[in-house]
C-alpha positions in Angstrom: 36.9 14.6 -24.5 37.9 12.6 -21.5 36.1 15.2 -19.2 32.9 15.0 -21.3 32.8 11.2 -20.9 33.4 11.4 -17.3 30.7 14.0 -17.0 28.2 11.8 -18.9 29.1 8.8 -16.8 28.6 10.8 -13.5 25.2 12.1 -14.7 24.1 8.5 -15.6 25.3 7.2 -12.3 23.5 10.1 -10.4 20.2 9.4 -12.3 20.5 5.7 -11.7 21.0 6.2 -8.0 18.2 8.6 -7.8 15.8 6.2 -9.6 16.9 3.4 -7.3 16.1 5.6 -4.2 12.8 6.6 -5.6 11.5 3.1 -6.2 12.8 1.9 -2.8 15.7 -0.3 -3.9 17.5 0.5 -0.6 14.5 0.2 1.6 14.4 -2.7 4.1 11.7 -5.4 4.0 9.9 -5.9 7.3 9.1 -9.6 8.0 7.1 -11.2 10.7 5.2 -14.5 11.2 1.6 -13.9 12.3 -2.1 -15.0 11.8 -4.3 -12.8 9.7 -7.8 -12.8 8.4 -10.5 -13.5 7.6 -10.5 -11.1 4.6 -13.6 -10.6 2.4 -12.5 -10.0 -1.2 -14.2 -9.2 -4.5 -12.0 -10.2 -7.5 -11.7 -11.2 -11.0 -9.6 -13.9 -12.6 -6.5 -12.8 -14.7 -4.8 -15.2 -17.1 -1.3 -14.3 -18.3 1.8 -12.4 -17.1 1.5 -11.4 -13.5 2.8 -7.9 -14.2 -0.2 -7.3 -16.5 -2.8 -7.8 -13.7 -3.1 -4.0 -12.9 -6.0 -3.4 -15.4 -8.0 -6.3 -13.7 -7.4 -4.8 -10.3 -8.4 -1.3 -11.4 -11.6 -2.7 -13.0 -12.6 -4.3 -9.7 -11.6 -1.2 -7.7 -13.7 1.1 -10.0 -16.8 -1.2 -9.6 -16.3 -1.5 -5.8 -16.0 2.2 -5.3 -19.1 2.8 -7.4 -21.0 0.3 -5.2 -20.1 1.9 -1.9 -16.9 0.1 -1.1 -13.9 2.2 0.0 -11.4 -0.4 -1.5 -8.6 0.8 0.7 -6.5 -2.2 0.0 -6.4 -3.8 -3.5 -4.7 -7.2 -4.0 -3.3 -9.8 -6.4 -3.4 -13.5 -5.5 -0.9 -15.4 -7.6 -1.8 -19.0 -8.1 1.1 -20.5 -10.1 4.8 -20.6 -9.8 6.2 -18.5 -12.7 9.4 -20.7 -12.7 7.3 -23.7 -13.5 4.3 -22.4 -15.5 4.5 -20.6 -18.9 3.9 -16.8 -18.6 0.8 -17.1 -20.9 -0.8 -19.8 -18.7 -0.2 -18.1 -15.3 -3.4 -17.6 -13.3 -4.2 -15.0 -10.7 -6.9 -13.1 -9.0 -7.1 -9.3 -8.7 -9.4 -7.2 -6.8 -10.0 -5.4 -3.5 -10.8 -6.1 0.1 -14.4 -5.2 0.9 -16.6 -4.6 4.0 -19.7 -6.4 3.2 -20.6 -9.8 1.8 -21.6 -9.9 -1.9 -23.7 -12.9 -2.5 -25.5 -11.1 -5.4 -25.2 -8.0 -7.5 -21.7 -8.8 -8.8 -20.8 -8.2 -12.5 -20.2 -11.2 -14.7 -16.7 -12.7 -14.1 -16.4 -11.2 -10.6 -16.5 -13.3 -7.6 -16.8 -12.8 -3.8 -15.1 -15.0 -1.3 -13.8 -14.9 2.2 -10.2 -15.8 2.8 -10.0 -17.6 6.1 -7.8 -16.6 9.1 -4.5 -18.4 8.8 -0.8 -18.2 9.5 1.4 -16.2 7.1 4.9 -15.0 6.8 4.2 -11.3 6.2 6.7 -9.1 4.4 6.0 -5.4 4.1 7.7 -3.1 1.6 7.2 0.6 1.2 8.5 0.9 -2.4 7.5 0.2 -5.9 5.6 -3.0 -6.3 7.5 -3.7 -9.5 10.7 -4.4 -7.7 9.0 -6.7 -5.2 9.8 -9.8 -7.1 13.4 -9.0 -7.1 13.7 -7.6 -3.6 11.0 -9.1 -1.4 10.5 -12.7 -2.7 14.2 -13.7 -2.3 14.3 -12.2 1.2 11.0 -14.0 2.2 12.1 -17.3 0.7 15.4 -17.1 2.8 13.4 -16.4 5.8 10.9 -19.3 5.2 13.7 -21.7 4.5 15.8 -20.5 7.5 12.8 -21.0 9.9 12.2 -24.5 8.4 8.6 -23.4 7.3 6.7 -24.5 4.1 4.5 -22.4 1.8 1.0 -23.8 1.8 -0.9 -22.0 -1.0 -0.9 -18.9 -3.3 1.0 -15.7 -2.3 -1.1 -12.7 -1.9 0.1 -9.1 -2.4 -2.0 -6.4 -0.8 -1.5 -2.8 -2.0 -2.2 0.3 -0.1 -1.8 3.8 -1.6 0.0 6.1 0.9 0.4 9.9 0.7 2.7 11.3 -2.0 1.5 8.2 -4.3 3.8 5.8 -2.4 2.6 2.2 -2.2 2.9 -0.1 0.8 2.8 -3.7 -0.4 2.1 -6.4 2.2 3.1 -9.8 0.9 1.2 -12.8 2.5 3.0 -16.1 2.2 0.7 -18.8 3.6 2.5 -21.2 5.9 1.7 -24.8 6.4 0.4 -25.2 10.0 
């Protein structure tokens, strides 16, 4: 009986480590302070839990691709602090970076805007976006605090699908000039 329990425990441990490796729990977060932009974006507003923004992003991606945009990078722009705002009242924008200006021809509830060039603390993570809030955000906040910087606006997460269905997420933390 003792050996069976040890065997089950070993299998559970091995599966847990395998899962952690697969989602990138042991991967490093690359951080730099730089200027980026401008970025042209088409997006749609999302109200509610941030982890439920995926269908909004997919809707914009589908429209963009059907209208000649490659939509190589999709994004989420997170307007509220989930530590302060109730989950059902969180506001965000989801969509994709585009090449051309879209003054007309957008579906209802979609918007086009240009995000200006500005200074960001940029964190890159080649792992599952779902663990970003646990892995990337604390590391970025330590870096921002350690450098004496201040966040000045909503955080933007840009997602790029890599080979083998890996996702490279670039986190843009806008920094006060």
